[in-house]
Structure formats: C-alpha cells, structure tokens
PyMOL Python script that loads the backbone (N, CA, C, O; Angstrom):
from pymol import cmd

cmd.read_pdbstr("""\
ATOM      1  N   MET A   1     -47.269 -41.074 124.093  1.00  0.00           N
ATOM      2  CA  MET A   1     -48.269 -39.448 123.744  1.00  0.00           C
ATOM      3  C   MET A   1     -48.503 -38.564 124.467  1.00  0.00           C
ATOM      4  O   MET A   1     -48.629 -37.340 124.470  1.00  0.00           O
ATOM      5  N   ILE A   2     -48.553 -39.653 125.290  1.00  0.00           N
ATOM      6  CA  ILE A   2     -49.066 -38.168 126.617  1.00  0.00           C
ATOM      7  C   ILE A   2     -48.157 -37.718 127.335  1.00  0.00           C
ATOM      8  O   ILE A   2     -48.390 -36.659 127.918  1.00  0.00           O
ATOM      9  N   THR A   3     -46.853 -38.367 127.521  1.00  0.00           N
ATOM     10  CA  THR A   3     -45.521 -37.744 128.031  1.00  0.00           C
ATOM     11  C   THR A   3     -45.203 -36.796 127.348  1.00  0.00           C
ATOM     12  O   THR A   3     -44.890 -35.798 127.996  1.00  0.00           O
ATOM     13  N   ALA A   4     -45.131 -36.658 125.581  1.00  0.00           N
ATOM     14  CA  ALA A   4     -45.001 -35.604 124.750  1.00  0.00           C
ATOM     15  C   ALA A   4     -45.541 -34.438 125.288  1.00  0.00           C
ATOM     16  O   ALA A   4     -44.939 -33.412 125.606  1.00  0.00           O
ATOM     17  N   MET A   5     -47.254 -34.799 125.394  1.00  0.00           N
ATOM     18  CA  MET A   5     -47.957 -33.497 125.964  1.00  0.00           C
ATOM     19  C   MET A   5     -47.062 -33.014 127.363  1.00  0.00           C
ATOM     20  O   MET A   5     -46.313 -32.052 127.534  1.00  0.00           O
ATOM     21  N   PHE A   6     -47.315 -33.676 127.908  1.00  0.00           N
ATOM     22  CA  PHE A   6     -46.455 -33.498 129.354  1.00  0.00           C
ATOM     23  C   PHE A   6     -45.344 -32.500 129.542  1.00  0.00           C
ATOM     24  O   PHE A   6     -45.132 -31.720 130.470  1.00  0.00           O
ATOM     25  N   VAL A   7     -44.674 -32.730 128.395  1.00  0.00           N
ATOM     26  CA  VAL A   7     -43.056 -32.414 128.529  1.00  0.00           C
ATOM     27  C   VAL A   7     -43.257 -31.151 127.675  1.00  0.00           C
ATOM     28  O   VAL A   7     -42.413 -30.313 127.992  1.00  0.00           O
ATOM     29  N   VAL A   8     -43.975 -30.775 126.825  1.00  0.00           N
ATOM     30  CA  VAL A   8     -44.448 -29.751 126.171  1.00  0.00           C
ATOM     31  C   VAL A   8     -44.627 -28.495 127.213  1.00  0.00           C
ATOM     32  O   VAL A   8     -44.057 -27.404 127.253  1.00  0.00           O
ATOM     33  N   ILE A   9     -45.651 -29.081 128.045  1.00  0.00           N
ATOM     34  CA  ILE A   9     -46.352 -27.905 129.101  1.00  0.00           C
ATOM     35  C   ILE A   9     -45.184 -27.568 129.976  1.00  0.00           C
ATOM     36  O   ILE A   9     -45.045 -26.414 130.381  1.00  0.00           O
ATOM     37  N   PHE A  10     -44.288 -28.575 130.304  1.00  0.00           N
ATOM     38  CA  PHE A  10     -43.170 -28.186 131.285  1.00  0.00           C
ATOM     39  C   PHE A  10     -42.256 -26.932 130.265  1.00  0.00           C
ATOM     40  O   PHE A  10     -41.810 -25.858 130.667  1.00  0.00           O
ATOM     41  N   VAL A  11     -42.191 -27.433 129.041  1.00  0.00           N
ATOM     42  CA  VAL A  11     -41.176 -26.410 128.860  1.00  0.00           C
ATOM     43  C   VAL A  11     -41.592 -25.237 128.168  1.00  0.00           C
ATOM     44  O   VAL A  11     -40.750 -24.456 127.726  1.00  0.00           O
ATOM     45  N   GLU A  12     -43.086 -25.000 128.004  1.00  0.00           N
ATOM     46  CA  GLU A  12     -43.421 -23.886 127.924  1.00  0.00           C
ATOM     47  C   GLU A  12     -43.447 -23.278 129.176  1.00  0.00           C
ATOM     48  O   GLU A  12     -42.886 -22.184 129.240  1.00  0.00           O
ATOM     49  N   GLN A  13     -44.001 -23.754 130.267  1.00  0.00           N
ATOM     50  CA  GLN A  13     -44.034 -23.206 131.524  1.00  0.00           C
ATOM     51  C   GLN A  13     -42.294 -22.579 131.900  1.00  0.00           C
ATOM     52  O   GLN A  13     -42.237 -21.465 132.420  1.00  0.00           O
ATOM     53  N   TRP A  14     -41.148 -23.222 131.658  1.00  0.00           N
ATOM     54  CA  TRP A  14     -39.685 -23.005 132.101  1.00  0.00           C
ATOM     55  C   TRP A  14     -40.016 -21.920 131.132  1.00  0.00           C
ATOM     56  O   TRP A  14     -40.035 -20.835 131.714  1.00  0.00           O
ATOM     57  N   LEU A  15     -40.297 -21.823 129.798  1.00  0.00           N
ATOM     58  CA  LEU A  15     -39.566 -20.615 129.261  1.00  0.00           C
ATOM     59  C   LEU A  15     -40.831 -19.462 129.713  1.00  0.00           C
ATOM     60  O   LEU A  15     -40.462 -18.292 129.610  1.00  0.00           O
ATOM     61  N   LYS A  16     -41.939 -19.620 130.086  1.00  0.00           N
ATOM     62  CA  LYS A  16     -42.636 -18.580 130.323  1.00  0.00           C
ATOM     63  C   LYS A  16     -42.200 -17.605 131.235  1.00  0.00           C
ATOM     64  O   LYS A  16     -42.186 -16.384 131.077  1.00  0.00           O
ATOM     65  N   GLY A  17     -41.707 -18.521 132.580  1.00  0.00           N
ATOM     66  CA  GLY A  17     -41.468 -18.261 133.376  1.00  0.00           C
ATOM     67  C   GLY A  17     -39.809 -17.700 134.128  1.00  0.00           C
ATOM     68  O   GLY A  17     -38.843 -18.317 133.678  1.00  0.00           O
ATOM     69  N   ASN A  18     -39.518 -16.702 135.106  1.00  0.00           N
ATOM     70  CA  ASN A  18     -38.277 -16.461 135.276  1.00  0.00           C
ATOM     71  C   ASN A  18     -37.663 -17.256 136.771  1.00  0.00           C
ATOM     72  O   ASN A  18     -36.568 -17.805 136.887  1.00  0.00           O
ATOM     73  N   ARG A  19     -38.613 -17.133 137.709  1.00  0.00           N
ATOM     74  CA  ARG A  19     -38.488 -18.205 138.762  1.00  0.00           C
ATOM     75  C   ARG A  19     -38.799 -19.264 138.706  1.00  0.00           C
ATOM     76  O   ARG A  19     -40.025 -19.281 138.814  1.00  0.00           O
ATOM     77  N   HIS A  20     -38.359 -20.381 138.577  1.00  0.00           N
ATOM     78  CA  HIS A  20     -38.662 -21.927 138.364  1.00  0.00           C
ATOM     79  C   HIS A  20     -38.968 -22.659 139.606  1.00  0.00           C
ATOM     80  O   HIS A  20     -38.738 -23.866 139.530  1.00  0.00           O
ATOM     81  N   ILE A  21     -39.369 -22.290 140.581  1.00  0.00           N
ATOM     82  CA  ILE A  21     -39.635 -22.868 142.083  1.00  0.00           C
ATOM     83  C   ILE A  21     -40.697 -23.967 141.946  1.00  0.00           C
ATOM     84  O   ILE A  21     -40.629 -25.099 142.424  1.00  0.00           O
ATOM     85  N   SER A  22     -41.663 -23.457 141.231  1.00  0.00           N
ATOM     86  CA  SER A  22     -42.753 -24.494 141.014  1.00  0.00           C
ATOM     87  C   SER A  22     -42.323 -26.017 140.049  1.00  0.00           C
ATOM     88  O   SER A  22     -42.500 -27.235 140.069  1.00  0.00           O
ATOM     89  N   GLU A  23     -41.664 -24.959 139.266  1.00  0.00           N
ATOM     90  CA  GLU A  23     -40.976 -26.815 138.489  1.00  0.00           C
ATOM     91  C   GLU A  23     -40.287 -27.394 138.963  1.00  0.00           C
ATOM     92  O   GLU A  23     -40.199 -28.542 138.529  1.00  0.00           O
ATOM     93  N   TRP A  24     -39.466 -27.044 140.005  1.00  0.00           N
ATOM     94  CA  TRP A  24     -38.260 -27.546 140.764  1.00  0.00           C
ATOM     95  C   TRP A  24     -38.986 -28.641 141.589  1.00  0.00           C
ATOM     96  O   TRP A  24     -38.655 -29.825 141.514  1.00  0.00           O
ATOM     97  N   VAL A  25     -39.968 -28.200 142.363  1.00  0.00           N
ATOM     98  CA  VAL A  25     -40.340 -28.425 143.123  1.00  0.00           C
ATOM     99  C   VAL A  25     -41.501 -29.754 142.956  1.00  0.00           C
ATOM    100  O   VAL A  25     -41.853 -30.620 143.756  1.00  0.00           O
ATOM    101  N   GLY A  26     -41.848 -29.500 141.711  1.00  0.00           N
ATOM    102  CA  GLY A  26     -42.591 -31.010 140.820  1.00  0.00           C
ATOM    103  C   GLY A  26     -41.638 -31.996 140.478  1.00  0.00           C
ATOM    104  O   GLY A  26     -41.980 -33.178 140.500  1.00  0.00           O
ATOM    105  N   LEU A  27     -40.363 -31.636 140.130  1.00  0.00           N
ATOM    106  CA  LEU A  27     -39.525 -32.295 139.232  1.00  0.00           C
ATOM    107  C   LEU A  27     -38.468 -33.299 140.508  1.00  0.00           C
ATOM    108  O   LEU A  27     -37.974 -34.412 140.326  1.00  0.00           O
ATOM    109  N   ALA A  28     -38.402 -32.587 141.526  1.00  0.00           N
ATOM    110  CA  ALA A  28     -37.918 -32.988 142.951  1.00  0.00           C
ATOM    111  C   ALA A  28     -38.922 -33.642 143.680  1.00  0.00           C
ATOM    112  O   ALA A  28     -38.551 -33.821 144.840  1.00  0.00           O
ATOM    113  N   ALA A  29     -40.122 -34.096 143.439  1.00  0.00           N
ATOM    114  CA  ALA A  29     -41.644 -34.633 144.385  1.00  0.00           C
ATOM    115  C   ALA A  29     -41.454 -35.913 143.160  1.00  0.00           C
ATOM    116  O   ALA A  29     -41.320 -37.098 143.464  1.00  0.00           O
ATOM    117  N   SER A  30     -41.473 -35.458 141.924  1.00  0.00           N
ATOM    118  CA  SER A  30     -41.581 -36.618 140.913  1.00  0.00           C
ATOM    119  C   SER A  30     -40.225 -37.606 141.308  1.00  0.00           C
ATOM    120  O   SER A  30     -40.547 -38.694 141.785  1.00  0.00           O
ATOM    121  N   VAL A  31     -39.094 -37.414 141.198  1.00  0.00           N
ATOM    122  CA  VAL A  31     -38.146 -37.898 141.558  1.00  0.00           C
ATOM    123  C   VAL A  31     -37.481 -38.989 142.233  1.00  0.00           C
ATOM    124  O   VAL A  31     -36.759 -39.965 142.033  1.00  0.00           O
ATOM    125  N   GLY A  32     -38.205 -38.207 143.314  1.00  0.00           N
ATOM    126  CA  GLY A  32     -37.918 -38.569 144.945  1.00  0.00           C
ATOM    127  C   GLY A  32     -38.735 -39.416 145.277  1.00  0.00           C
ATOM    128  O   GLY A  32     -38.235 -40.338 145.922  1.00  0.00           O
ATOM    129  N   CYS A  33     -40.685 -39.535 144.950  1.00  0.00           N
ATOM    130  CA  CYS A  33     -41.498 -40.562 144.962  1.00  0.00           C
ATOM    131  C   CYS A  33     -41.211 -42.010 144.410  1.00  0.00           C
ATOM    132  O   CYS A  33     -41.556 -43.062 144.948  1.00  0.00           O
ATOM    133  N   LEU A  34     -40.195 -41.794 142.701  1.00  0.00           N
ATOM    134  CA  LEU A  34     -40.369 -42.287 142.062  1.00  0.00           C
ATOM    135  C   LEU A  34     -39.388 -43.295 142.579  1.00  0.00           C
ATOM    136  O   LEU A  34     -39.737 -44.475 142.634  1.00  0.00           O
ATOM    137  N   LEU A  35     -38.107 -42.906 142.989  1.00  0.00           N
ATOM    138  CA  LEU A  35     -37.166 -43.974 143.886  1.00  0.00           C
ATOM    139  C   LEU A  35     -37.775 -44.754 145.002  1.00  0.00           C
ATOM    140  O   LEU A  35     -37.759 -45.971 145.189  1.00  0.00           O
ATOM    141  N   ILE A  36     -38.521 -43.431 145.972  1.00  0.00           N
ATOM    142  CA  ILE A  36     -38.956 -44.238 146.825  1.00  0.00           C
ATOM    143  C   ILE A  36     -40.133 -45.431 146.939  1.00  0.00           C
ATOM    144  O   ILE A  36     -40.264 -46.452 147.614  1.00  0.00           O
ATOM    145  N   PHE A  37     -40.842 -44.805 146.002  1.00  0.00           N
ATOM    146  CA  PHE A  37     -42.298 -45.764 146.299  1.00  0.00           C
ATOM    147  C   PHE A  37     -42.256 -46.447 145.109  1.00  0.00           C
ATOM    148  O   PHE A  37     -43.163 -47.274 145.026  1.00  0.00           O
ATOM    149  N   GLY A  38     -41.306 -46.381 143.873  1.00  0.00           N
ATOM    150  CA  GLY A  38     -41.737 -47.416 142.860  1.00  0.00           C
ATOM    151  C   GLY A  38     -42.273 -46.954 141.634  1.00  0.00           C
ATOM    152  O   GLY A  38     -42.990 -45.956 141.562  1.00  0.00           O
ATOM    153  N   ALA A  39     -41.887 -47.776 140.496  1.00  0.00           N
ATOM    154  CA  ALA A  39     -42.809 -47.103 139.693  1.00  0.00           C
ATOM    155  C   ALA A  39     -44.777 -47.021 139.574  1.00  0.00           C
ATOM    156  O   ALA A  39     -45.622 -46.361 138.970  1.00  0.00           O
ATOM    157  N   ASP A  40     -44.737 -47.823 140.286  1.00  0.00           N
ATOM    158  CA  ASP A  40     -46.061 -48.278 140.084  1.00  0.00           C
ATOM    159  C   ASP A  40     -47.056 -47.753 140.827  1.00  0.00           C
ATOM    160  O   ASP A  40     -48.238 -47.704 140.485  1.00  0.00           O
ATOM    161  N   SER A  41     -46.445 -47.230 142.173  1.00  0.00           N
ATOM    162  CA  SER A  41     -47.070 -46.438 142.573  1.00  0.00           C
ATOM    163  C   SER A  41     -46.818 -44.805 143.475  1.00  0.00           C
ATOM    164  O   SER A  41     -47.001 -44.489 144.651  1.00  0.00           O
ATOM    165  N   PHE A  42     -46.457 -44.245 142.592  1.00  0.00           N
ATOM    166  CA  PHE A  42     -44.999 -43.103 142.917  1.00  0.00           C
ATOM    167  C   PHE A  42     -46.239 -42.008 142.560  1.00  0.00           C
ATOM    168  O   PHE A  42     -46.034 -40.839 142.889  1.00  0.00           O
ATOM    169  N   LEU A  43     -47.561 -42.356 141.877  1.00  0.00           N
ATOM    170  CA  LEU A  43     -48.508 -40.901 141.345  1.00  0.00           C
ATOM    171  C   LEU A  43     -49.003 -40.081 142.338  1.00  0.00           C
ATOM    172  O   LEU A  43     -49.113 -38.859 142.245  1.00  0.00           O
ATOM    173  N   ILE A  44     -49.286 -40.728 143.243  1.00  0.00           N
ATOM    174  CA  ILE A  44     -50.402 -40.334 144.688  1.00  0.00           C
ATOM    175  C   ILE A  44     -49.066 -39.528 144.973  1.00  0.00           C
ATOM    176  O   ILE A  44     -48.600 -38.591 144.325  1.00  0.00           O
ATOM    177  N   PRO A  45     -48.566 -40.152 146.130  1.00  0.00           N
ATOM    178  CA  PRO A  45     -47.660 -39.709 146.709  1.00  0.00           C
ATOM    179  C   PRO A  45     -47.317 -38.246 146.554  1.00  0.00           C
ATOM    180  O   PRO A  45     -47.389 -37.277 147.310  1.00  0.00           O
ATOM    181  N   THR A  46     -46.745 -38.508 144.763  1.00  0.00           N
ATOM    182  CA  THR A  46     -45.841 -37.205 144.341  1.00  0.00           C
ATOM    183  C   THR A  46     -47.086 -35.966 144.649  1.00  0.00           C
ATOM    184  O   THR A  46     -46.937 -34.887 145.222  1.00  0.00           O
ATOM    185  N   MET A  47     -48.353 -36.568 144.039  1.00  0.00           N
ATOM    186  CA  MET A  47     -49.188 -35.000 144.187  1.00  0.00           C
ATOM    187  C   MET A  47     -49.573 -34.962 145.453  1.00  0.00           C
ATOM    188  O   MET A  47     -50.141 -33.885 145.634  1.00  0.00           O
ATOM    189  N   ILE A  48     -49.547 -35.627 146.465  1.00  0.00           N
ATOM    190  CA  ILE A  48     -49.826 -35.362 147.664  1.00  0.00           C
ATOM    191  C   ILE A  48     -48.056 -34.129 148.186  1.00  0.00           C
ATOM    192  O   ILE A  48     -48.451 -33.038 148.597  1.00  0.00           O
ATOM    193  N   TYR A  49     -47.527 -34.164 148.186  1.00  0.00           N
ATOM    194  CA  TYR A  49     -45.900 -33.975 148.219  1.00  0.00           C
ATOM    195  C   TYR A  49     -45.986 -32.619 146.903  1.00  0.00           C
ATOM    196  O   TYR A  49     -45.520 -31.639 147.484  1.00  0.00           O
ATOM    197  N   ILE A  50     -46.178 -32.404 146.175  1.00  0.00           N
ATOM    198  CA  ILE A  50     -46.537 -31.235 145.465  1.00  0.00           C
ATOM    199  C   ILE A  50     -47.366 -30.205 146.502  1.00  0.00           C
ATOM    200  O   ILE A  50     -47.104 -29.266 147.253  1.00  0.00           O
ATOM    201  N   LEU A  51     -48.414 -30.901 146.109  1.00  0.00           N
ATOM    202  CA  LEU A  51     -49.439 -30.008 146.972  1.00  0.00           C
ATOM    203  C   LEU A  51     -48.943 -29.320 148.598  1.00  0.00           C
ATOM    204  O   LEU A  51     -48.961 -28.125 148.892  1.00  0.00           O
ATOM    205  N   ALA A  52     -48.591 -30.275 149.337  1.00  0.00           N
ATOM    206  CA  ALA A  52     -47.907 -29.693 150.492  1.00  0.00           C
ATOM    207  C   ALA A  52     -46.742 -28.628 150.094  1.00  0.00           C
ATOM    208  O   ALA A  52     -46.751 -27.470 150.511  1.00  0.00           O
ATOM    209  N   ALA A  53     -45.918 -29.065 149.390  1.00  0.00           N
ATOM    210  CA  ALA A  53     -44.683 -28.263 148.958  1.00  0.00           C
ATOM    211  C   ALA A  53     -45.357 -26.905 148.633  1.00  0.00           C
ATOM    212  O   ALA A  53     -44.982 -25.901 149.238  1.00  0.00           O
ATOM    213  N   LEU A  54     -46.406 -26.831 147.636  1.00  0.00           N
ATOM    214  CA  LEU A  54     -46.731 -25.395 147.450  1.00  0.00           C
ATOM    215  C   LEU A  54     -47.623 -24.362 147.860  1.00  0.00           C
ATOM    216  O   LEU A  54     -47.936 -23.200 147.604  1.00  0.00           O
ATOM    217  N   THR A  55     -47.997 -25.703 148.921  1.00  0.00           N
ATOM    218  CA  THR A  55     -48.922 -24.726 150.192  1.00  0.00           C
ATOM    219  C   THR A  55     -47.980 -24.275 150.717  1.00  0.00           C
ATOM    220  O   THR A  55     -47.978 -23.051 150.584  1.00  0.00           O
ATOM    221  N   ALA A  56     -47.179 -24.625 151.244  1.00  0.00           N
ATOM    222  CA  ALA A  56     -45.836 -24.274 152.139  1.00  0.00           C
ATOM    223  C   ALA A  56     -45.529 -23.053 151.764  1.00  0.00           C
ATOM    224  O   ALA A  56     -45.582 -22.181 152.630  1.00  0.00           O
ATOM    225  N   LEU A  57     -45.094 -22.646 150.252  1.00  0.00           N
ATOM    226  CA  LEU A  57     -44.665 -21.550 149.797  1.00  0.00           C
ATOM    227  C   LEU A  57     -45.474 -20.986 148.687  1.00  0.00           C
ATOM    228  O   LEU A  57     -45.348 -20.604 147.523  1.00  0.00           O
ATOM    229  N   ARG A  58     -46.327 -21.115 149.580  1.00  0.00           N
ATOM    230  CA  ARG A  58     -47.437 -20.096 148.964  1.00  0.00           C
ATOM    231  C   ARG A  58     -47.471 -18.508 148.922  1.00  0.00           C
ATOM    232  O   ARG A  58     -48.134 -17.829 148.138  1.00  0.00           O
ATOM    233  N   LYS A  59     -46.557 -18.017 150.002  1.00  0.00           N
ATOM    234  CA  LYS A  59     -46.633 -16.605 150.175  1.00  0.00           C
ATOM    235  C   LYS A  59     -45.422 -16.248 149.611  1.00  0.00           C
ATOM    236  O   LYS A  59     -45.632 -15.513 148.646  1.00  0.00           O
ATOM    237  N   PRO A  60     -43.878 -16.512 149.853  1.00  0.00           N
ATOM    238  CA  PRO A  60     -43.107 -16.650 148.649  1.00  0.00           C
ATOM    239  C   PRO A  60     -43.033 -16.755 147.072  1.00  0.00           C
ATOM    240  O   PRO A  60     -42.114 -16.387 146.339  1.00  0.00           O
ATOM    241  N   LEU A  61     -44.126 -17.298 146.768  1.00  0.00           N
ATOM    242  CA  LEU A  61     -44.643 -17.447 145.459  1.00  0.00           C
ATOM    243  C   LEU A  61     -45.201 -16.384 145.031  1.00  0.00           C
ATOM    244  O   LEU A  61     -44.940 -15.753 144.006  1.00  0.00           O
ATOM    245  N   THR A  62     -46.212 -16.122 146.060  1.00  0.00           N
ATOM    246  CA  THR A  62     -47.687 -15.058 145.504  1.00  0.00           C
ATOM    247  C   THR A  62     -46.526 -13.539 146.181  1.00  0.00           C
ATOM    248  O   THR A  62     -46.604 -12.526 145.486  1.00  0.00           O
ATOM    249  N   HIS A  63     -45.885 -13.483 147.013  1.00  0.00           N
ATOM    250  CA  HIS A  63     -45.117 -12.347 146.873  1.00  0.00           C
ATOM    251  C   HIS A  63     -44.032 -12.045 145.838  1.00  0.00           C
ATOM    252  O   HIS A  63     -43.822 -10.841 145.691  1.00  0.00           O
ATOM    253  N   GLY A  64     -43.280 -12.892 145.072  1.00  0.00           N
ATOM    254  CA  GLY A  64     -42.639 -12.037 144.099  1.00  0.00           C
ATOM    255  C   GLY A  64     -43.339 -12.181 143.074  1.00  0.00           C
ATOM    256  O   GLY A  64     -42.700 -11.929 142.052  1.00  0.00           O
ATOM    257  N   MET A  65     -44.487 -12.510 142.889  1.00  0.00           N
ATOM    258  CA  MET A  65     -45.627 -12.253 141.580  1.00  0.00           C
ATOM    259  C   MET A  65     -46.007 -10.970 141.850  1.00  0.00           C
ATOM    260  O   MET A  65     -46.145 -10.067 141.025  1.00  0.00           O
ATOM    261  N   GLU A  66     -46.205 -10.908 143.260  1.00  0.00           N
ATOM    262  CA  GLU A  66     -47.071  -9.386 143.563  1.00  0.00           C
ATOM    263  C   GLU A  66     -45.691  -8.076 142.835  1.00  0.00           C
ATOM    264  O   GLU A  66     -45.802  -7.059 142.151  1.00  0.00           O
ATOM    265  N   ALA A  67     -44.511  -8.803 143.434  1.00  0.00           N
ATOM    266  CA  ALA A  67     -43.521  -7.851 143.319  1.00  0.00           C
ATOM    267  C   ALA A  67     -43.058  -7.518 141.671  1.00  0.00           C
ATOM    268  O   ALA A  67     -42.427  -6.509 141.357  1.00  0.00           O
ATOM    269  N   LYS A  68     -43.495  -8.547 140.727  1.00  0.00           N
ATOM    270  CA  LYS A  68     -43.462  -8.575 139.362  1.00  0.00           C
ATOM    271  C   LYS A  68     -44.149  -7.642 138.764  1.00  0.00           C
ATOM    272  O   LYS A  68     -43.854  -7.055 137.723  1.00  0.00           O
ATOM    273  N   ALA A  69     -45.173  -7.491 139.505  1.00  0.00           N
ATOM    274  CA  ALA A  69     -46.054  -6.697 138.626  1.00  0.00           C
ATOM    275  C   ALA A  69     -46.153  -5.196 138.944  1.00  0.00           C
ATOM    276  O   ALA A  69     -46.545  -4.287 138.213  1.00  0.00           O
ATOM    277  N   GLU A  70     -45.692  -5.152 140.245  1.00  0.00           N
ATOM    278  CA  GLU A  70     -45.258  -3.981 140.000  1.00  0.00           C
ATOM    279  C   GLU A  70     -44.269  -2.779 139.654  1.00  0.00           C
ATOM    280  O   GLU A  70     -44.702  -1.630 139.565  1.00  0.00           O
TER     281      GLU A  70
END
""", "prot")
cmd.dss("prot")
cmd.show_as("cartoon", "prot")
cmd.util.cbc("prot")
cmd.orient("prot")
C-alpha cells in the first residue's frame, strides 16, 4: 500500500516537471544501493547518496529553476 503511494508521488513529480535530474538521481541511487547493499540494508545508504548528489547538484538545479522563472 505504501509503495503505491510513493509511485503516485513519483509520477506526479515526473509529470509536473520538465527537468528530471532529481528523479533520475533518486532512481539511480535506489537501484545502485539495492544491488550493492541488498534489500535488507539499502535504505540508509540510498538516502545518504541522494543527499550528497543533490547537494553537489544544487547550483545547476537552482540555476535551471531561476532561468525558468524569468
């Protein structure tokens, strides 16, 4: 049941935006950490990786949003 909720949230975000960098980062981190750490312990490394990646991509992401608003 909760998986369906996350899928709906993901699809809504995908349809709402035009640049899907954060979605791709989340998908890549989830699949990569699932393959590396296994199903029992991939959640914490995934969250750490997503936080680090989005922090590193913060300027390009916010720059794109500012250009879109103008």
